[in-house]
C-alpha positions, 0 to 999 in steps of 0.5 A: 020787293016780295012778300009772303007768300012767295010761290015757286015763280017768284021765290028766287026774287025774295031775299028771305026765301034766298037766304032760307034756301041756302040754309035749307040746301046746306042742310039737305046735303048733310043727309045722303038720303036727302041729297039722293031724294031731292038732287038740287031742289030749285025746281019742280016738285022739291021747290013747290014743296019747299016754298009750301014749308017756307010760307007755313014758317018751317025751319029750313031743317024741318022743310028738308025733313018733311020734303024727304018724307013726302018723296015718292019714287014711284013713277 
């Protein structure tokens, strides 16, 4: 059983994180900007940010908003 803090490597083994991620992804799909910026945030920088937000106890909605705010499209 995984306990907090989860990491990007083990997060999908944690039922609590998976439920939280499902809520975050559902909220993400309500925003065209979030959907465009994050794609499916199950890997890479977006997942790293979401895992950090989860470990800080943020709500799924606040985590998506913070992740989108931190998005930098420059190469």
